C-alpha positions as CSV (number, residue, x, y, z in Angstrom):
1,M,55.6,-27.0,-30.3
2,S,59.4,-28.0,-29.6
3,Y,60.2,-28.9,-25.3
4,L,62.3,-25.1,-26.4
5,E,59.7,-23.5,-27.2
6,V,57.8,-24.2,-24.8
7,T,60.7,-23.5,-22.2
8,A,61.3,-20.1,-23.6
9,A,57.7,-19.0,-23.2
10,S,57.6,-20.2,-19.3
11,Q,60.2,-18.6,-18.7
12,A,58.9,-15.0,-20.4
13,L,56.4,-14.7,-18.6
14,P,57.6,-12.4,-15.7
15,G,58.4,-10.4,-17.6
16,L,55.3,-10.5,-19.6
17,V,53.6,-9.6,-15.6
18,E,55.4,-6.6,-15.7
19,V,55.0,-5.0,-18.5
20,V,51.1,-5.6,-18.2
21,R,51.2,-3.6,-14.7
22,T,53.6,-1.2,-16.3
23,L,50.5,0.3,-18.1
24,V,48.9,-0.5,-15.8
25,D,49.9,1.8,-13.4
26,G,51.3,4.3,-16.5
27,M,47.6,4.4,-18.4
28,G,47.4,7.9,-17.9
29,H,50.4,8.5,-20.7
30,V,48.8,6.3,-22.9
31,Q,47.4,8.1,-25.5
32,T,43.6,8.4,-26.3
33,D,44.2,6.9,-30.2
34,D,45.7,3.8,-28.9
35,L,43.4,2.9,-26.0
36,A,40.7,0.8,-28.3
37,E,44.0,-1.0,-29.2
38,V,45.4,-1.5,-25.7
39,A,42.2,-3.2,-24.5
40,A,42.1,-5.6,-27.1
41,H,45.7,-6.4,-26.7
42,A,44.7,-7.1,-23.5
43,G,41.7,-9.2,-23.4
44,A,43.0,-11.0,-25.9
45,L,45.7,-11.8,-23.2
46,L,43.5,-11.3,-20.6
47,T,41.5,-15.0,-22.6
48,A,45.0,-17.0,-22.9
49,A,46.0,-16.1,-19.6
50,R,42.4,-18.0,-18.7
51,G,42.5,-20.4,-20.7
52,L,46.6,-21.0,-19.7
53,V,45.6,-21.5,-15.8
54,L,43.1,-23.9,-17.0
55,S,44.9,-26.0,-18.9
56,C,47.8,-25.9,-15.8
57,A,44.5,-27.1,-13.5
58,D,44.0,-30.0,-16.5
59,Q,47.3,-31.4,-16.5
60,A,47.9,-30.9,-12.9
61,T,44.4,-33.4,-11.9
62,S,45.4,-35.2,-15.2
63,R,49.1,-36.2,-13.5
64,G,48.3,-37.4,-10.2
65,T,49.7,-33.5,-9.4
66,V,47.4,-32.4,-7.3
67,R,46.8,-35.7,-5.5
68,E,50.6,-35.5,-4.6
69,S,50.8,-32.1,-3.1
70,G,48.3,-32.7,-0.8
71,S,45.8,-30.2,-1.5
72,A,42.1,-31.7,-1.2
73,S,40.6,-30.8,-4.8
74,T,42.0,-29.1,-7.9
75,A,40.3,-26.0,-6.9
76,A,42.5,-26.2,-3.8
77,W,45.8,-26.6,-5.7
78,L,45.5,-23.1,-7.8
79,T,44.0,-21.5,-4.8
80,D,47.2,-22.7,-2.1
81,H,50.3,-22.1,-5.4
82,G,48.5,-18.7,-5.6
83,A,47.2,-18.9,-9.1
84,G,45.4,-15.0,-8.8
85,V,41.4,-16.8,-8.7
86,T,39.2,-16.2,-6.2
87,R,38.3,-19.7,-4.3
88,T,34.3,-19.4,-6.0
89,E,36.8,-18.5,-9.3
90,S,38.6,-22.1,-8.3
91,F,35.8,-24.2,-7.9
92,L,34.0,-23.1,-11.0
93,M,37.2,-23.9,-13.2
94,R,37.3,-26.5,-11.7
95,R,33.6,-27.6,-12.3
96,A,33.5,-26.5,-15.7
97,L,36.6,-28.9,-16.3
98,M,34.5,-32.1,-15.0
99,A,31.2,-30.8,-17.1
100,C,33.5,-31.1,-20.6
101,D,35.1,-33.8,-19.5
102,T,33.3,-36.5,-22.3
103,P,33.8,-37.5,-25.6
104,A,31.0,-35.9,-26.8
105,L,32.2,-32.5,-26.1
106,V,35.7,-32.4,-27.0
107,A,35.6,-29.5,-29.1
108,L,33.7,-27.5,-26.1
109,R,36.5,-28.5,-24.0
110,E,39.3,-26.7,-26.4
111,G,37.2,-24.1,-26.4
112,L,37.7,-23.7,-22.1
113,L,41.1,-25.1,-22.7
114,S,41.8,-22.3,-25.1
115,G,39.8,-19.5,-22.9
116,R,37.4,-18.6,-25.6
117,V,35.3,-19.7,-23.5
118,T,34.4,-19.1,-19.7
119,P,34.1,-21.0,-17.2
120,T,30.8,-20.0,-17.0
121,D,29.3,-20.6,-20.0
122,A,31.3,-23.9,-20.2
123,V,29.2,-24.7,-17.2
124,H,25.7,-24.3,-18.9
125,A,26.3,-25.9,-22.4
126,A,27.6,-28.6,-21.1
127,R,23.8,-28.4,-19.3
128,V,22.4,-27.4,-22.8
129,H,23.5,-30.3,-24.5
130,A,22.8,-33.0,-21.7
131,E,19.6,-31.8,-22.0
132,L,18.7,-32.2,-25.8
133,V,20.7,-35.0,-25.8
134,G,18.0,-37.1,-23.3
135,A,15.3,-34.9,-25.7
136,T,16.1,-35.3,-29.6
137,D,17.0,-38.5,-31.4
138,P,20.7,-39.8,-31.2
139,V,20.8,-38.7,-35.4
140,W,20.9,-34.8,-34.2
141,H,23.3,-35.4,-30.9
142,E,26.6,-34.4,-32.8
143,Q,25.2,-31.5,-34.2
144,V,23.8,-30.7,-31.0
145,A,27.4,-31.1,-29.7
146,A,28.4,-28.9,-31.6
147,G,26.2,-26.3,-31.6
148,V,26.6,-26.0,-28.1
149,A,30.7,-25.5,-28.2
150,D,30.5,-22.8,-31.3
151,L,27.6,-20.7,-29.3
152,A,29.3,-20.9,-25.5
153,A,31.8,-19.0,-27.2
154,R,30.8,-16.4,-28.7
155,V,29.6,-13.0,-26.8
156,D,26.0,-13.7,-25.5
157,A,26.5,-17.2,-25.2
158,R,24.0,-17.9,-22.4
159,A,21.4,-16.1,-24.2
160,E,22.9,-17.5,-27.3
161,L,22.1,-20.9,-25.6
162,D,18.9,-20.9,-23.9
163,G,17.2,-19.6,-27.8
164,F,19.8,-23.1,-29.5
165,R,18.3,-24.9,-26.4
166,L,14.0,-23.7,-27.2
167,M,14.2,-23.9,-30.9
168,M,16.1,-27.5,-31.4
169,L,12.9,-28.6,-28.2
170,A,10.9,-27.2,-30.5
171,R,11.7,-28.4,-33.6
172,Y,12.6,-32.4,-32.2
173,A,11.3,-32.5,-28.8
174,T,8.8,-35.9,-28.5
175,V,5.7,-35.2,-26.2
176,A,6.9,-36.9,-23.6
177,D,9.4,-34.7,-23.1
178,Q,7.2,-31.3,-23.4
179,E,5.6,-33.1,-20.3
180,R,8.5,-33.4,-18.7
181,A,9.1,-29.7,-19.3
182,A,6.0,-29.0,-18.3
183,R,5.5,-30.5,-15.0
184,H,9.1,-29.5,-14.2
185,E,7.8,-25.9,-15.0
186,Q,5.0,-26.3,-12.4
187,S,6.7,-27.5,-10.5
188,R,8.7,-24.4,-9.6
189,R,6.6,-21.8,-10.7
190,G,5.4,-19.4,-8.0
191,V,6.0,-16.4,-6.2
192,S,7.2,-16.0,-3.0
193,T,5.6,-14.3,0.3
194,F,7.1,-10.6,1.5
195,S,10.2,-10.6,4.0
196,A,11.6,-7.8,5.4
197,T,14.7,-6.5,4.1
198,G,15.7,-5.3,7.5
199,D,15.7,-1.6,6.2
200,G,11.8,-0.8,6.3
201,L,11.3,-2.3,3.0
202,W,9.7,-5.8,2.1
203,A,11.5,-8.2,-1.1
204,F,9.9,-11.0,-2.6
205,R,11.1,-12.8,-5.9
206,G,9.1,-14.8,-8.1
207,V,9.7,-17.9,-10.9
208,V,7.9,-18.3,-14.4
209,G,7.7,-20.3,-17.2
210,D,7.6,-19.2,-20.9
211,V,3.7,-18.4,-21.0
212,D,3.9,-16.3,-17.8
213,K,6.8,-14.7,-18.2
214,V,5.1,-13.2,-22.1
215,R,2.0,-12.2,-20.4
216,L,3.6,-10.4,-17.5
217,Q,6.6,-8.8,-19.7
218,A,4.3,-7.6,-21.7
219,A,1.4,-5.9,-19.4
220,L,4.9,-4.7,-17.1
221,T,6.3,-3.2,-20.6
222,A,3.0,-1.5,-22.0
223,F,2.4,0.5,-18.3
224,S,6.4,1.0,-17.2
225,A,7.5,3.0,-20.4
226,P,9.2,6.2,-19.4
227,Q,6.3,8.8,-18.6
228,T,8.8,12.0,-20.6
229,S,6.8,15.0,-21.8
230,T,7.4,19.6,-22.5
231,L,5.6,21.8,-20.4
232,P,4.0,24.8,-22.4
233,D,7.6,26.9,-21.8
234,G,9.3,24.4,-23.7
235,T,11.1,22.5,-20.5
236,V,11.4,18.9,-21.1
237,V,10.7,17.2,-17.7
238,R,12.2,13.6,-18.3
239,D,11.0,10.5,-15.5
240,E,13.7,10.3,-13.0
241,R,12.3,6.8,-12.0
242,T,14.9,4.1,-12.6
243,A,13.7,1.2,-14.9
244,A,13.1,-1.1,-11.6
245,Q,11.2,1.4,-9.9
246,R,8.7,1.6,-13.4
247,R,8.5,-2.1,-13.6
248,L,7.4,-2.1,-9.9
249,D,5.0,1.3,-10.9
250,A,3.7,-1.0,-13.7
251,L,2.7,-3.7,-11.6
252,L,1.1,-1.6,-9.1
253,T,-0.9,0.1,-12.1
254,I,-2.5,-3.7,-12.6
255,V,-3.2,-4.7,-9.5
256,G,-5.1,-0.8,-8.9
257,I,-7.1,-2.1,-12.3
258,A,-8.0,-5.5,-11.2
259,A,-8.6,-4.2,-7.8
260,S,-11.1,-1.6,-9.4
261,S,-12.9,-3.7,-11.0
262,G,-14.4,-5.6,-8.5
263,V,-13.5,-9.3,-8.6
264,R,-13.7,-11.6,-6.3
265,G,-11.2,-14.5,-5.2
266,P,-12.2,-18.1,-4.5
267,M,-12.8,-17.2,-1.0
268,G,-14.9,-13.9,-1.7
269,A,-12.4,-11.1,-0.7
270,T,-11.8,-8.4,-2.9
271,A,-8.2,-7.2,-4.4
272,R,-8.9,-4.1,-2.8
273,A,-6.5,-3.4,0.7
274,S,-8.2,-3.7,3.9
275,L,-7.2,-0.7,7.1
276,V,-9.1,-1.4,10.5
277,L,-7.5,2.2,12.1
278,T,-8.9,4.7,14.1
279,P,-8.7,8.8,13.3
280,E,-5.3,8.9,15.0
281,A,-3.6,6.9,12.5
282,L,-4.7,9.6,10.0
283,L,-2.8,12.3,11.7
284,E,-0.2,14.5,10.3
285,P,3.4,14.8,12.7
286,C,2.6,17.3,14.9
287,E,5.1,20.2,14.2
288,H,6.5,21.1,17.4
289,R,8.1,17.3,17.1
290,A,10.4,18.4,14.3
291,K,14.3,18.8,13.9
292,D,16.5,21.7,12.8
293,A,18.8,22.3,10.0
294,F,21.8,21.1,12.4
295,G,19.8,17.8,13.4
296,L,18.3,19.1,16.9
297,W,15.3,18.9,18.4
298,R,12.8,22.5,18.3
299,G,11.3,23.0,21.6
300,T,8.0,23.8,21.9
301,G,8.1,26.7,23.6
302,G,6.7,26.0,26.9
303,G,9.2,23.7,27.9
304,G,7.0,20.8,27.9
305,P,4.7,18.8,25.9
306,C,2.7,20.6,23.2
307,G,0.1,18.5,24.1
308,C,-1.0,18.2,19.8
309,P,-2.6,14.6,18.8
310,V,-0.5,12.1,18.7
311,P,-0.1,9.8,15.9
312,A,-0.8,6.0,15.8
313,A,0.1,3.5,13.9
314,C,-3.1,0.9,12.6
315,V,-2.2,-2.5,10.7
316,D,-4.4,-4.3,7.2
317,D,-6.1,-7.3,7.3
318,L,-3.1,-9.5,6.7
319,G,-1.0,-7.9,9.5
320,T,1.0,-4.9,8.2
321,I,1.9,-2.3,10.3
322,L,1.7,0.8,9.2
323,G,2.5,4.7,10.0
324,P,0.1,7.9,9.1
325,R,1.6,8.6,5.9
326,A,0.9,4.9,4.2
327,A,-2.6,5.2,5.9
328,R,-3.3,8.5,4.2
329,E,-2.3,7.5,1.0
330,L,-4.0,4.1,1.1
331,T,-7.2,5.6,2.5
332,C,-7.4,8.7,0.2
333,G,-9.5,6.7,-2.5
334,A,-11.1,3.8,-0.8
335,D,-14.0,1.9,0.2
336,I,-14.8,3.3,4.2
337,T,-17.1,1.2,6.4
338,P,-18.1,3.0,9.5
339,V,-17.0,0.8,12.5
340,W,-18.3,1.6,16.4
341,L,-15.4,0.4,18.6
342,D,-16.0,0.0,22.3
343,P,-13.3,1.9,25.3
344,A,-11.1,-2.0,24.9
345,G,-11.1,-1.9,21.0
346,R,-14.3,-4.6,20.4
347,P,-16.6,-3.7,17.2
348,L,-20.2,-3.1,18.1
349,D,-21.5,-2.0,14.9
350,V,-20.9,-1.4,11.3
351,G,-21.9,0.4,8.7
352,R,-22.8,0.6,5.1
353,T,-19.4,1.1,3.0
354,T,-19.4,4.2,1.1
355,R,-17.1,4.9,-2.6
356,L,-15.2,8.0,-2.2
357,A,-15.2,8.6,-5.8
358,T,-18.3,7.4,-8.1
359,A,-18.1,5.7,-11.1
360,R,-19.7,9.0,-12.6
361,Q,-17.4,11.5,-10.7
362,R,-14.4,9.1,-11.6
363,R,-16.2,9.7,-15.7
364,A,-16.5,13.7,-14.9
365,L,-12.8,13.3,-13.7
366,E,-11.9,11.7,-17.0
367,V,-13.6,14.1,-19.6
368,R,-11.7,17.0,-16.7
369,D,-8.3,15.9,-16.1
370,A,-7.6,13.7,-19.8
371,G,-5.4,12.0,-17.3
372,C,-3.0,12.3,-14.8
373,S,-3.0,16.5,-13.7
374,F,0.4,16.3,-11.9
375,P,2.5,18.7,-14.6
376,G,4.1,16.8,-17.8
377,C,2.7,13.7,-16.8
378,D,0.9,12.3,-20.0
379,A,-0.7,8.9,-17.9
380,A,-3.3,7.8,-19.4
381,A,-6.7,8.1,-17.4
382,S,-6.8,4.0,-17.2
383,W,-3.5,4.4,-14.8
384,C,-5.3,7.1,-12.9
385,Q,-6.7,7.2,-9.3
386,A,-9.3,9.6,-8.0
387,H,-7.0,12.0,-5.3
388,H,-8.4,13.9,-2.6
389,I,-6.7,17.7,-2.7
390,V,-7.7,17.9,0.9
391,H,-7.3,14.6,2.2
392,W,-10.7,13.3,3.9
393,A,-9.7,13.0,7.3
394,D,-8.6,16.8,7.0
395,G,-12.0,17.1,6.0
396,G,-11.9,17.6,2.5
397,P,-15.1,16.6,0.4
398,T,-15.7,14.3,-2.4
399,D,-16.9,16.4,-5.2
400,L,-15.6,17.5,-8.4
401,A,-13.7,20.8,-6.6
402,N,-11.9,18.7,-5.0
403,L,-10.9,15.6,-6.8
404,A,-8.3,15.3,-9.0
405,L,-6.7,12.4,-11.1
406,V,-3.2,10.7,-10.8
407,C,-0.9,8.1,-11.4
408,G,0.2,5.7,-8.7
409,H,3.9,7.1,-9.4
410,H,2.6,10.7,-9.0
411,H,-0.1,9.9,-6.1
412,R,2.7,9.0,-4.0
413,F,5.2,11.9,-4.5
414,I,1.9,14.5,-3.8
415,H,1.5,12.2,-0.4
416,A,5.2,12.1,0.2
417,H,5.9,15.4,0.0
418,H,2.5,17.2,1.0
419,I,2.1,18.4,-2.4
420,T,-1.0,21.0,-1.9
421,G,-3.3,22.0,-5.7
422,R,-6.9,23.1,-5.9
423,V,-9.7,22.9,-9.3
424,T,-9.4,26.4,-10.7
425,A,-12.2,29.1,-10.3
426,D,-13.9,27.6,-13.5
427,G,-13.9,23.9,-12.7
428,S,-11.8,22.9,-16.0
429,R,-8.0,21.8,-14.5
430,V,-6.2,21.4,-11.5
431,Q,-3.5,23.6,-10.2
432,W,-0.8,21.6,-8.4
433,D,1.8,24.4,-5.6
434,I,4.6,22.8,-7.3
435,T,7.8,24.1,-9.4
436,H,10.0,22.7,-12.0
437,T,14.0,23.1,-11.0
438,W,17.5,21.4,-12.5
439,T,16.9,19.4,-9.4
440,G,13.0,18.4,-10.3
441,W,9.6,19.4,-8.8
442,H,9.2,21.1,-5.6
443,P,6.5,22.2,-3.5
444,T,5.9,25.7,-3.1
445,P,3.9,27.7,-0.7
446,P,0.2,28.1,-1.8
447,P,-1.5,30.9,-2.6
448,D,-3.8,32.9,-0.6
449,I,-6.9,32.1,-2.3
450,D,-10.6,33.7,-1.5
451,H,-12.5,30.8,-0.1
452,S,-16.1,32.2,0.2
453,T,-16.2,31.8,-3.5
454,G,-16.2,29.7,-6.1
455,P,-16.2,25.6,-6.1
456,E,-13.5,25.7,-3.5
457,S,-16.1,26.8,-0.7
458,D,-17.1,23.5,1.4
459,A,-19.7,25.5,2.9
460,D,-21.4,26.7,-1.2
461,A,-20.5,23.5,-2.7
462,A,-23.9,22.9,-3.0
463,S,-24.9,25.7,-4.8
464,S,-21.3,26.6,-6.7
465,P,-21.4,25.6,-10.3
466,D,-18.5,23.2,-10.2
467,A,-21.0,21.2,-7.5
468,G,-23.3,21.3,-10.4
469,H,-21.4,19.8,-12.9
470,R,-24.0,17.9,-13.1
471,D,-25.1,15.0,-15.8
472,G,-28.3,15.4,-18.5
473,S,-30.6,14.5,-16.3
474,G,-29.6,17.5,-13.1
475,S,-28.2,15.3,-10.6
476,S,-24.9,16.4,-8.7
477,L,-21.8,14.3,-9.4
478,N,-20.9,15.1,-5.4
479,A,-20.5,11.8,-3.5
480,D,-23.9,11.5,-2.0
481,S,-26.2,12.0,-4.2
482,G,-29.4,10.0,-3.8
483,A,-30.0,9.1,-6.8
484,G,-28.8,8.0,-9.9
485,P,-27.2,4.4,-10.9
486,D,-24.2,4.9,-8.7
487,A,-26.3,5.0,-5.4
488,D,-25.9,1.6,-4.4
489,D,-22.0,2.9,-3.9
490,R,-23.1,5.2,-0.9
491,V,-23.9,5.2,3.0
492,S,-27.0,7.0,2.0
493,A,-29.4,5.4,-0.6
494,G,-32.7,6.5,-2.1
495,A,-34.1,10.0,-2.7
496,G,-34.4,12.0,0.2
497,A,-31.8,9.8,1.8
498,G,-29.7,13.1,4.1
499,G,-26.4,12.9,5.0
500,S,-23.0,15.3,4.4
501,T,-24.2,15.7,0.5
502,G,-27.2,14.8,-2.5
503,T,-30.1,15.8,-3.8
504,G,-33.9,16.7,-3.2
505,A,-34.7,16.5,0.6
506,G,-30.9,14.9,1.6
507,A,-29.2,17.5,0.3
508,K,-26.3,18.8,1.9
509,G,-26.9,19.9,5.3
510,G,-30.8,18.6,4.8
511,S,-32.5,16.6,7.8
512,G,-33.9,12.7,7.8
513,A,-32.2,9.8,8.5
514,G,-28.7,9.5,7.0
515,A,-24.8,7.9,7.5
516,P,-21.8,9.5,7.5
517,S,-20.4,10.2,3.9
518,A,-17.0,9.8,3.0
519,G,-13.8,11.9,4.3
520,R,-16.9,13.2,6.8
521,E,-17.7,11.4,10.6
522,P,-20.7,10.2,11.7
523,P,-23.4,13.1,12.4
524,D,-21.5,13.9,16.0
525,D,-19.0,16.4,17.4
526,G,-16.5,15.9,14.8
527,H,-13.6,14.5,16.8
528,G,-14.9,10.8,16.2
529,Q,-17.5,10.0,18.7
530,P,-20.9,9.4,18.3
531,P,-23.5,11.7,19.4
532,P,-25.1,12.7,22.7
533,G,-27.3,9.9,24.7
534,G,-24.6,7.2,22.1
535,Q,-27.4,7.3,19.3
536,P,-25.9,8.2,15.9
537,S,-28.1,8.9,13.1
538,R,-28.7,5.3,11.3
539,P,-29.6,4.7,7.5
540,P,-32.3,3.1,6.1
541,G,-32.5,-0.4,5.7
542,D,-29.4,-0.6,9.0
543,P,-31.6,-3.5,11.2
544,A,-30.5,-1.8,15.0
545,P,-29.1,1.5,16.0
546,R,-25.5,1.7,16.8
547,P,-24.1,1.8,19.8
548,P,-21.7,4.2,21.9
549,G,-18.0,3.4,21.4
550,H,-14.7,4.8,19.8
551,H,-14.9,5.0,15.6
552,A,-13.5,3.4,13.4
553,L,-12.9,3.3,9.4
554,T,-12.0,0.1,7.7
555,A,-10.5,1.2,4.1
């Protein structure tokens, strides 16, 4: 190319810039059929312009222009002379020019200076080339250089280069190279601790190797598929969660499965969350302390405090401070251990752990609900949790008439929106008080129900047909059955053990020694205080009577 041609092209650049700006300003006048052609020409122009800027920077460095100009570096020279690139872009261009400044990467450098290879892809290609040159026989080095130069100019260059690196290492790497890669992976892999994001949420990150990635991706993919289904009326209910939200829910589902397995860690701890909380930690916010639609505080009507109980925060055993809503969700299907505290908060005595939903109840729920009971959700039963329709902190019993299977996503949705529901009179399904509109699911007021009959009546639970959801042996499937394979899951164990619900002499309302069942306070005044005299009822086998004090729950 002659000097005159280059000079003429250089003088035409300002006019070309004006042409592009005219098109940008008048884009509304471009015909629809011409948009693709204009975009293609603009992309070619962008590629050529990127190569021209890089070529100018390369020549300015090799000719000594950068040094004579007083600029600190090639990157500074670009920004000082108004090349139209940011400081970050200028440093990346300088880094790419330096990475390709080797005889083995002549082809890659040509692609960079022509604009076909971006600075980011050029740097990555040079890194892949260096790793493969150090791990393979010299006979393959020429093919490696040609391969990275070709792949760096492709649309999905980074993924192509990574695949090329792995395939070459799998074929030609030595044992020593594989061991070096394994040591590098072992030194980098890990998961960070949780860090506060500043808006009440938490963040963590992880670095994994190939094997870890394959295992995690397989599990997350299996559990994070969108839950789209069709209602009986033909309405299609789509999963409105983002892909990131579905992956997090999948991770939490896997964690829940591990926690329910009962497997313990090296120090004997289980994967279940552990909370120490007072009854106030499970209270709902007072309805008097609220704002109206205009953001103004509503008065109590008397001009003073309303006198309603005040909710309290709680802390898990790892130091996370939780509000009442989070505490209610975590304790909805938790293992509960009664703990008596003195007025100073010191533990005095600990009862036995009661599992709120026994294994037999869980099996009955799987048969009845066949998965998540929320309308339109097809999550499998193995993905679901046993949810108390009426929270045990509000007096809800641990009976089949008050339990429902819900997946983790809808469990959080039910607690967040205070959705109510009930088991139907025939005990065949769960009916939630919700309605579906074009904006999604919304809670509706519960209908007026006569609780004098049917399985919804706690008073008649022991004699109702649903409370009788009994197995072949006639044992009740309520929480505190005194017989069966799950007897060790309850506070009261053995035939005749009294308490809240059960069979035989220890049936609901029966007499005899017994400890509080899940969802109920100890046999007391109903407000978390032991009975008069400071001696709560003691289940058989407890070493000593419980001393007086406040009542807390470890979930």
